[in-house]
Every structure is written in structure tokens, then in C-alpha cells.
N, C-alpha and C positions, 0 to 999 in steps of 0.2 A: 282834585277834587272829592274824595275821600273813598268807601263803599260806597260803591250801588246800592246795593239792596238797602242801606243806612237812608237814601236820597227819598226825596219826598217823590210817588209819580209825576207832580208839576215839572219838578228839576230836571228828573228823567227823559221827560218831553223836549224839556229847551233843549238837553245835551244834542239829542235825534234834531232839533229843531236847526239847532247851530252847521251840525253836519251836512245838513242838505243843505244849506242858505236859507230857512223859512223862520217864518215867529213860530212858537208857542200858537201861540191866538189864530196862523193859519191852521195848523194844526189841526186843532180844536174845532175848527169854522167848513164852515161848506167849500172854501175854494175847490174846485178838483182840476186845479192843471197839474201837469205830467213833476212836475218837481217837487208838489204840497204833498200828492198824492201816494209816493214813494216814499216818504218821509213820517206819512201818516201808515201804512203798511209796516213800515217799519218798528214803528212803534207798537201794533197790533201786534206782532211776532215777539218784539221785545220784552212785552207783559208776559206772552202765554209763555215765554220758554220760562220765567219765573214764578209762573207754576198757576198765576188767575186763570179761573174761569173762562170762558167766554163771555156770559153777561155779565161777571164783573168787569171786566178790558171795556165791556159797551159804555159798560158808566161812567167808567175814569174816562173815557174818551170822547165822552156825551154824547153815541150814538143811542136810535130807538131800536134797533135792533141787533144780538149777538151775531147773526146768520153773516152780517157786514164784515164782521171781526174773523170770520170765519174763514169770507173771501178773500181778505185782504190779508193775512197769514201765507194761504198757499200762493197767494201771488207775489208774495216778499221771499216762499220758499221756493219758489220755480225760478224768477228774474236771478237767484243769488246761488241756485245750484245746492241748496241747501235740501239734503233728504229726510223724508219727514223722520222722527222719531232720534235724529241725532242732536247730541246735544255741545256746542261751541266749549273746546278745553278752556277753562281757566290763563292757563298759558298763551293763548292767543291774544291775548290783552284785550277782550271783547268784557271781560268781569272787570277789570283794570278799570274803565270809565272810558272807553273807547265806543260803546254801545255801536 
């Protein structure tokens, strides 16, 4: 699929959506079932890990407020045992497209 950094945000959202068994439309929409929310939070965290600001992520994800992004990132990290400030190593396969 190529380097994650060369993919468009829409393509990156699509890959994460596939991983969770939802659609890009679900993630960018208003649905709030658990599967969609987890995928959405993963997207927030994914873009934050790549150095995007919370307001920039809110624009990418079609959200009104950056605090939604802050909360979603925190929830994703808690759910997955990720410590604040920890970057996943490239050797973990994350940057190789597994998102």
C-alpha cells in the first residue's frame, strides 16, 4: 500500500476503517456505536502521532471542537495501554501500513 506518510488522510482513515470493520463514512459521520467510536479514536490518535495539532485533526475528521479529539486520543491510549509521550517503533509494523 505504500508509506503511511505518503498516503492522504482519507486513505489513512480508510485503512483504519477496514481494520475495525467499519467504513470511512461511519468514522467521519455521527454514528456512536462502540465499533465506530473505537475506530474514530484510533484515527484521532493516529493523526496526533504524526504531529498534527488537535485543531488540525478536528478539521480532518470533520469535528466542531478540538477537545473532542483530545478526549478521543486519551481514551484510545487508555484502552490500549499506551503511555503519554511514547512513540511506537517503526519495527512494530505500525508505520509499515498496519495502522
